[in-house]
C-alpha positions in Angstrom: 41.8 23.4 106.8 43.1 20.6 104.2 40.0 18.9 104.6 37.9 22.2 103.9 40.0 22.5 101.1 39.3 19.1 99.5 35.7 19.5 100.3 35.4 22.9 98.4 37.4 21.8 95.6 35.1 18.3 95.4 32.3 20.5 95.5 33.2 23.4 93.0 34.5 20.1 90.6 30.5 18.6 90.9 29.2 21.8 90.1 31.4 22.3 86.9 30.0 18.8 85.3 26.8 19.6 86.4 27.0 23.0 85.0 28.2 21.9 82.0 25.8 19.3 81.3 23.3 21.5 81.4 24.5 23.9 79.0 24.9 20.6 76.9 20.9 20.0 76.9 18.6 21.9 74.0 17.1 25.0 75.3 13.3 25.1 75.2 11.4 28.5 75.2 7.9 27.8 75.6 4.2 29.5 76.3 1.0 28.0 77.5 -2.2 29.2 79.5 -4.2 27.1 81.7 -7.9 27.5 79.8 -8.1 29.0 76.1 -11.5 31.0 77.2 -12.1 33.2 80.2 -14.7 35.1 81.2 -14.2 39.1 82.4 -15.2 38.2 86.1 -12.3 35.5 85.8 -8.6 35.0 85.4 -6.6 33.0 82.9 -2.8 31.5 84.1 -0.1 32.3 81.5 2.8 30.4 82.2 6.9 31.2 80.4 8.8 27.7 80.5 12.7 27.7 80.4 14.5 24.6 80.1 18.1 24.2 80.4 19.2 28.0 80.2 19.7 30.6 82.5 17.1 34.0 82.3 18.7 37.1 81.4 17.2 40.1 80.1 14.0 38.6 79.8 11.6 41.1 77.9 7.8 40.3 79.1 4.8 40.8 75.9 2.3 43.6 76.2 -0.3 42.9 79.1 -2.2 46.0 78.5 -5.8 44.3 77.0 -5.0 42.5 81.1 -5.4 43.4 84.6 -2.3 41.6 86.2 -3.8 40.0 89.6 -0.3 38.7 90.2 3.0 37.9 88.6 5.6 36.9 88.0 6.0 34.5 89.7 8.8 32.7 89.2 9.8 29.0 90.4 12.7 26.6 89.4 12.8 22.7 89.4 15.8 20.3 88.4 16.5 16.6 87.5 19.2 14.2 87.2 18.7 11.2 85.4 21.5 8.7 84.4 24.3 11.4 85.5 22.1 14.3 83.1 21.0 17.1 84.6 18.3 19.3 83.1 16.7 22.6 84.3 13.4 23.9 84.2 12.3 27.5 85.3 8.8 28.9 85.0 7.3 32.4 85.5 3.9 32.7 85.6 0.8 35.6 85.5 -2.9 35.6 86.5 -4.5 37.9 84.1 -7.5 39.1 83.8 -9.2 40.3 80.8 -10.6 44.3 80.2 -12.3 43.5 76.8 -14.5 40.7 74.9 -13.2 39.1 72.4 -10.1 37.1 71.1 -6.8 38.4 72.7 -3.4 37.3 71.0 -0.3 37.4 73.6 2.8 37.9 71.5 5.9 36.2 72.0 8.0 36.7 74.9 11.9 37.1 74.3 14.6 36.8 76.6 18.9 36.5 75.7 21.0 33.9 76.8 24.5 33.9 75.8 24.3 36.4 72.9 21.6 34.4 71.3 17.6 35.6 71.6 15.2 33.3 72.4 11.3 33.8 71.5 8.6 31.9 73.1 5.9 31.2 71.1 2.3 33.2 71.0 -0.7 32.2 72.6 -4.6 33.3 72.4 -7.7 33.6 74.5 -10.8 34.4 74.2 -12.3 36.8 76.8 -16.3 36.2 76.9 -19.1 38.3 79.2 -19.2 37.0 82.9 -22.0 34.9 83.8 -25.3 36.1 86.2 -24.1 36.2 89.8 -21.7 38.8 89.7 -17.9 39.4 89.4 -15.9 36.8 91.1 -13.0 39.2 92.0 -15.3 41.9 93.5 -18.9 41.1 94.3 -18.3 38.2 96.9 -20.6 36.3 95.6 -20.4 32.4 96.5 -17.1 31.0 94.9 -14.2 28.4 95.3 -11.2 29.1 97.1 -8.4 28.9 94.3 -4.7 30.7 94.0 -6.2 34.5 93.2 -6.4 37.5 95.5 -10.0 38.0 94.6 -10.6 33.9 95.5 -9.0 34.6 99.7 -10.0 37.9 100.1 -13.5 39.3 99.2 -16.6 40.9 100.9 -20.3 40.0 100.8 -23.2 41.9 101.8 -26.4 39.9 103.6 -30.1 41.1 105.0 -31.6 39.0 107.8 -35.0 39.8 105.5 -35.7 40.2 101.6 -39.4 41.1 102.1 -41.0 43.7 104.9 -43.3 45.6 105.5 -43.2 49.7 105.0 -41.4 50.9 108.3 -40.2 47.3 109.4 -36.6 47.0 110.2 -34.6 45.1 107.8 -30.4 45.0 109.1 -28.2 44.6 106.5 -24.6 43.0 107.5 -21.3 44.1 105.5 -17.9 41.7 106.2 -14.8 41.1 105.0 -13.5 37.2 104.1 -9.9 37.1 104.0 -7.3 33.9 104.3 -4.4 36.6 103.3 -2.9 38.9 105.7 -4.1 42.6 105.0 -2.3 45.2 105.9 -4.6 48.1 105.6 -8.2 48.7 104.2 -9.8 51.6 103.6 -14.1 52.4 102.4 -14.0 53.8 99.2 -18.3 54.4 99.0 -20.8 53.4 101.8 -24.2 52.6 100.4 -26.4 56.4 100.0 -29.3 53.3 101.6 -31.7 55.1 99.1 -35.5 55.2 100.4 -34.3 53.8 103.7 -34.0 55.5 107.5 -30.7 53.7 108.6 -29.2 53.9 112.3 -25.8 52.4 112.9 -25.8 49.0 114.9 -22.0 48.2 114.6 -19.7 50.3 113.3 -16.1 49.4 114.3 -13.1 51.6 113.9 -10.5 48.3 113.7 -12.0 45.5 112.2 -12.3 42.2 114.3 -11.9 38.6 112.4 -13.5 35.7 113.7 -12.9 31.8 112.0 -15.9 30.7 109.7 -15.8 28.2 107.5 -17.2 28.5 103.8 -17.9 25.6 101.7 -15.3 23.8 104.0 -12.2 26.1 103.9 -11.4 28.0 106.9 -11.8 31.9 106.6 -11.1 34.9 108.8 -14.3 37.2 108.8 -14.7 40.7 109.7 -17.8 42.9 110.7 -17.1 46.4 108.2 -20.5 47.6 109.1 -24.2 46.3 110.2 -27.0 48.7 109.6 -31.0 48.6 110.7 -32.7 49.8 107.7 -36.2 51.3 108.2 -38.0 51.7 104.5 -39.7 54.6 103.7 -42.0 53.6 100.8 -43.3 50.4 99.5 -42.1 48.8 96.2 -38.4 47.2 95.4 -35.5 49.3 97.2 -32.0 48.4 96.4 -29.3 48.3 98.7 -26.1 49.8 96.9 -22.5 48.0 96.8 -20.5 49.1 99.3 -16.8 49.1 97.9 -13.5 48.7 99.6 -10.3 48.8 99.0 -7.1 46.6 100.7 -3.7 46.5 100.5 -2.9 42.2 100.6 0.2 40.9 101.3 1.3 38.0 99.4 4.7 36.1 99.1 7.0 36.9 96.0 10.3 35.0 94.4 13.3 36.2 94.5 14.0 38.3 91.0 17.6 38.8 91.6 19.8 37.9 88.6 20.9 34.5 89.3 24.4 33.4 87.8 22.8 29.4 87.6 20.3 27.4 88.3 21.4 26.7 91.9 21.5 30.2 92.9 17.2 28.9 93.3 18.0 25.9 95.5 20.9 27.9 97.7 18.6 31.6 97.6 15.3 31.6 97.2 15.0 30.7 100.9 16.7 33.2 102.0 16.0 35.9 99.6 12.4 35.1 99.0 10.4 38.4 100.4 6.8 39.7 100.3 4.7 42.5 98.7 1.6 44.5 99.6 -0.6 44.1 96.6 -3.7 46.7 95.9 -7.2 44.5 95.4 -10.2 46.6 94.8 -13.9 44.8 96.3 -17.1 45.1 96.3 -20.4 43.8 98.0 -23.4 42.4 95.8 -26.3 44.7 95.1 -29.5 43.4 97.4 -33.1 44.1 96.3 -35.3 44.6 99.2 -39.5 43.8 98.7 -41.1 46.7 100.5 -45.3 45.9 101.5 -47.6 48.5 101.8 -49.0 48.8 105.2 -52.7 47.5 104.7 -55.3 50.1 104.8 -58.1 47.2 106.2 -58.3 48.6 110.1 -55.9 51.5 109.6 -56.5 53.5 112.7 -57.4 57.6 112.0 -54.0 58.5 114.6 -51.7 56.4 112.9 -48.7 57.9 112.0 -46.6 55.3 110.8 -45.3 53.7 114.0 -44.1 49.8 113.1 -43.1 46.6 115.5 -44.1 46.1 119.0 -44.8 48.8 121.8 -46.1 49.9 125.3 -47.9 53.0 125.9 -47.7 54.3 129.1 -49.0 57.9 130.8 -47.9 59.8 134.2 -49.5 62.8 135.6 -47.6 64.1 138.4 -50.5 65.3 140.9 -54.4 65.3 140.6 -55.0 67.8 142.6 -53.3 71.7 142.2 -53.4 75.3 142.1 -54.6 78.2 139.4 -51.1 78.8 137.8 -49.4 75.9 139.6 -47.6 73.6 137.0 -48.5 69.9 136.4 -46.1 67.7 134.6 -47.5 64.8 132.2 -45.6 62.4 130.3 -46.4 59.9 127.7 -43.8 57.1 127.3 -43.4 55.2 124.3 -40.8 52.1 124.4 -40.9 49.2 122.9 -39.0 47.6 119.3 -38.8 49.0 116.0 -38.4 52.8 114.6 -39.3 54.1 117.9 -37.1 56.6 117.0 -39.5 58.5 114.4 -42.2 58.1 116.3 -44.4 61.3 116.8 -45.9 62.4 120.1 -49.8 61.5 120.1 -51.9 64.4 120.4 -53.5 65.4 123.8 -56.9 67.1 124.4 -56.6 69.8 126.8 -59.5 71.4 128.8 -59.7 74.9 127.3 -58.5 76.5 130.8 -55.1 74.6 130.6 -51.8 76.3 129.1 -49.4 74.0 127.8 -45.9 73.9 126.6 -43.9 72.1 123.9 -42.8 68.8 125.6 -39.8 68.2 126.8 -38.0 64.7 124.9 -36.2 61.9 126.3 -34.6 59.4 124.8 -33.5 56.3 125.5 -31.9 53.9 123.3 -28.9 51.3 123.7 -26.1 51.3 121.6 -26.0 48.5 119.0 -29.1 46.8 119.9 -30.6 44.3 117.0 -33.2 44.7 116.4 -33.4 48.4 117.3 -35.8 48.9 120.7 -35.6 51.8 123.4 -38.1 54.5 124.5 -39.4 57.9 124.0 -40.9 60.1 126.5 -42.4 63.5 126.1 -43.1 65.6 129.6 -45.8 68.1 129.1 -46.1 71.0 131.5 -49.6 72.2 132.1 -50.9 74.9 133.6 -54.2 75.8 135.2 -55.6 79.3 134.6 -59.1 78.9 136.4 -60.3 76.7 139.1 -62.1 74.0 138.9 -62.8 70.1 138.5 -61.2 69.3 134.5 -61.0 66.0 132.8 -57.8 64.7 131.1 -59.2 62.7 128.1 -57.7 59.6 127.5 -54.6 59.5 124.8 -54.6 57.1 122.0 -51.5 55.9 120.1 -51.5 52.9 117.1 -49.2 51.1 115.3 -48.4 48.5 113.2 -47.5 44.8 115.0 -45.3 43.0 112.5 -46.1 39.7 114.0 -49.4 39.9 114.6 -49.8 41.9 111.0 -52.1 44.1 112.4 -52.8 47.4 113.8 -53.4 47.9 117.6 -54.7 50.9 119.3 -53.9 51.5 122.5 -55.0 54.3 125.1 -53.8 56.2 128.4 -56.4 56.6 131.2 -58.7 59.3 132.4 -57.2 61.6 134.7 -59.6 64.1 136.9 -57.4 67.2 138.0 -59.1 69.6 140.8 -57.8 72.9 140.7 -58.5 75.2 143.8 -58.0 78.8 143.8 -54.8 80.6 144.4 -52.9 83.5 144.2 -53.6 85.8 141.0 -56.5 83.0 139.8 -58.7 84.5 136.7 -62.1 85.9 137.8 -64.8 83.2 137.4 -67.0 85.1 135.4 -65.3 86.6 132.8 -65.3 84.8 129.7 -62.5 86.0 128.0 -59.4 84.0 129.6 -55.8 85.3 129.9 -57.0 88.5 132.3 -56.2 88.2 135.6 -57.5 90.1 138.5 -53.9 91.9 138.5 -55.0 93.7 135.4 -58.3 94.8 136.5 -58.0 98.1 138.2 -60.5 98.6 141.2 -61.7 101.7 142.9 -60.1 103.2 146.3 -63.5 103.7 147.4 -66.7 102.6 146.5 -68.8 106.4 147.9 -67.5 109.7 146.7 -67.5 112.3 149.1 -69.4 116.1 148.0 -66.9 118.2 147.1 -67.1 121.7 148.4 -64.3 123.2 146.6 -65.9 124.2 142.9 -62.4 124.4 141.4 -62.3 122.8 138.3 -66.3 122.8 137.6 -67.0 123.7 134.0 -69.7 125.3 132.6 -73.0 123.7 131.2 -72.7 123.5 127.4 -68.7 123.4 127.8 -68.3 119.6 127.8 -67.1 117.2 124.9 -70.2 115.2 124.5 -71.0 114.7 121.3 -67.3 115.7 119.6 -65.0 113.6 117.7 -63.2 112.9 121.0 -66.3 111.6 122.9 -67.1 108.8 120.4 -63.0 107.9 119.9 -62.8 107.6 123.9 -66.3 105.5 123.8 -65.4 102.7 121.1 -61.9 102.3 122.5 -62.2 100.2 124.6 -64.5 98.0 122.6 -61.6 98.1 120.0 -59.2 96.8 122.9 -61.3 94.4 123.5 -61.9 92.9 120.3 -58.2 93.0 119.6 -57.8 91.1 122.7 -60.2 88.7 122.1 -58.9 88.1 118.7 -54.8 87.6 119.8 -56.3 84.9 122.9 -58.4 83.0 120.6 -55.2 82.4 118.3 -52.6 81.9 120.5 -55.6 79.2 122.0 -55.8 77.6 118.3 -52.1 77.6 117.8 -51.5 76.0 121.3 -54.4 73.5 120.6 -53.1 72.6 117.2 -49.7 71.3 117.8 -49.4 70.9 113.7 -49.8 74.4 113.2 -47.9 75.8 115.7 -44.8 73.6 114.6 -45.1 74.6 111.5 -44.8 78.2 112.5 -41.8 77.8 114.8 -40.1 75.7 111.7 -38.0 78.3 110.3 -36.6 79.3 113.7 -36.1 76.0 115.0 -34.0 74.8 111.8 -32.2 78.6 112.0 -31.0 77.8 115.9 -29.5 74.7 114.9 -27.5 75.5 111.8 -26.6 78.3 114.5 -25.3 75.1 116.0 -23.6 73.7 113.1 -22.0 77.4 112.6 -20.7 76.6 116.1 -19.3 73.0 115.4 -17.8 74.6 111.9 -15.8 76.7 113.7 -14.7 73.9 116.4 -14.0 72.1 113.6 -16.1 68.9 114.3 -17.1 68.4 110.5 -19.2 65.4 111.8 -21.4 66.8 114.3 -21.5 70.1 111.6 -22.9 67.9 109.1 -25.2 66.1 111.2 -26.8 69.4 112.4 -27.3 70.9 108.9 -29.2 67.5 107.8 -31.2 67.9 110.4 -32.0 71.2 110.2 -33.3 70.5 106.5 -35.2 67.5 107.7 -36.7 68.6 110.3 -37.9 71.7 108.8 -39.3 70.4 105.7 -41.0 68.2 108.3 -41.9 70.6 110.5 -43.2 73.5 107.7 -45.2 71.4 105.5 -46.8 68.6 108.4 -44.7 65.6 106.8 -44.8 63.0 109.6 -41.4 62.1 110.4 -42.0 57.7 109.6 -43.2 59.2 106.2 -40.5 61.9 105.3 -38.5 61.2 101.9 -37.7 62.8 99.2 -40.5 61.8 96.6 -42.7 63.0 100.0 -40.8 66.7 99.9 -40.6 66.5 96.2 -44.4 66.0 95.4 -45.2 68.8 98.2 -42.9 71.5 97.7 -44.2 70.8 94.1 -47.7 72.1 94.6 -46.1 75.0 96.7 -44.8 75.9 92.9 -41.0 75.5 94.3 -39.3 75.1 91.2 -37.2 71.9 90.1 -33.9 73.8 90.3 -34.2 74.7 93.9 -35.2 71.4 95.0 -32.2 69.8 93.1 -30.3 71.6 95.1 -31.8 70.8 98.6 -31.4 67.1 97.8 -27.9 67.2 96.6 -27.0 69.6 100.0 -28.6 66.7 102.2 -26.9 63.4 100.0 -23.6 65.7 100.3 -24.6 66.3 104.5 -25.3 62.2 104.9 -22.6 61.0 102.8 -19.7 63.7 104.7 -21.3 61.8 107.8 -19.5 58.6 106.6 -16.5 60.2 105.5 -15.8 63.7 106.8 -13.1 65.0 104.9 -14.7 67.8 103.4 -12.3 71.9 103.7 -13.6 74.4 105.4 -14.5 76.1 102.8 -16.9 73.5 101.6 -18.3 73.8 105.2 -18.8 77.2 104.4 -20.6 77.0 101.4 -22.8 74.0 103.4 -24.3 76.1 105.4 -24.4 79.4 103.4 -26.5 77.4 100.9 -28.7 75.6 103.7 -29.8 79.5 104.6 -30.5 80.2 101.4 -32.6 77.3 100.8 -34.7 78.0 103.4 -34.9 81.6 102.5 -36.0 80.5 99.3 -38.4 78.0 100.1 -40.0 80.8 102.6 -40.3 83.1 99.8 -42.1 80.9 97.4 -44.9 79.4 99.4 
């Protein structure tokens, strides 16, 4: 115990001598910056140095013209030379200017032993950022330094900078970090204006991998990877993705110190961490979109771009009247296959066909996008005979060959035998079956003995108005029937006209499904159905192929139909609202109801003006 007391006494004696030595030194308080000129997208390091004094009641100057990226960061050093000790304490800030011009940082102040001390003032000149983006936010090439922006940023990449209209270009958004990120969130997703988009990778939780950037190891995670298909030619822009992250950085202990030795004994134990909000945005990317060549363009080309295979299948070559056949068309391959419409088929006039059943098969996450679409038609022969099902043609633009490819299916022969309820062979009016023809029970009438019911000559209705009405009625009914049958056959053979006629009904059915999702609280499914209903209605109603469907095209078509600019603006705002909500479905139930009512009103308004 005595030994411990002696050691404690010796330690306090040394501490007192050193403290006295420090207090005997001249007190110095100065301010300095690491550079006199700084760009708006860069930072300057401001350092306050205090020598031979303890830091009490420190008053930092007004930093309203700067964004504080980090600070105050505190460090302490000590020196003992020839028995005399000197101490130095530093406070540093990382500051990013908010405006161009010369900015003067007024002196800082602190109080020590009842005396007030002031630093010198410093002046820095803020200049415009150099071309190449914001070092803090753009995620461009930059050297690794001491700021958060140097060590945490996001970038956008594309696999091609020049493509044909309809050709896939893949954009990848990545996060690069050398610091710990405790939380993150995407503030704004790009709208991909002018593109049709399909997500390839959109993880709920980011998974990082090690990558070397300019010789420095970073943890790199993919935020989102999207396949984009340009819908028009020209230069299209991919807008920046904006993101905010909470970055955990180490900070020095800011507790009040009684002596310079507190830093030496306590900073390692009581130093902590703080979370700093850090906003980032990717670089804007321009993609040059070349128009598809006009040379050798097939007449039946509808916008398919990529590499495709084309197959057809007939369920059977022999059948009976009124017994259905299945005819399948399968388009598979790599490219914008999701946007491909069904090829036109030329059916025999005595065949009836219904709208095809569409089956899609697209592997999730495939890059480039690949898959297949199968159109299955139900064909019903109405008269016996031998029929020819002509070849079906499909055309696409091959991006590898840089030329159009036209493929065709084989020609099929179908033998239709008589069956129950077959149509009368010598009846030229299709659609009338034998069941609809009343047959006489007997073809020879016996002589009637009973004269009851006979009328005297001259009392019949011959020549009366009723006579002529009854005489003309069968011809009138026959004419109406022929007109209706021809109109029905025309609609069935003209799939475009049929789709146009059914567009409003199909859109309203989709909106009913959307209303069901709204009642269930499934916001993402609700907005997905609404946007499908609107785009589908516009494409079918106005005969715009899916591959050509864009806002510009819709504006041109509806403008010709005398739809007002105000209604067009409402339409596009509703579509934009739905597409944005698919990525961040946080709308209230009132907003969903407003969107639903607005969509119905838009369709009714357009129908009333065309």
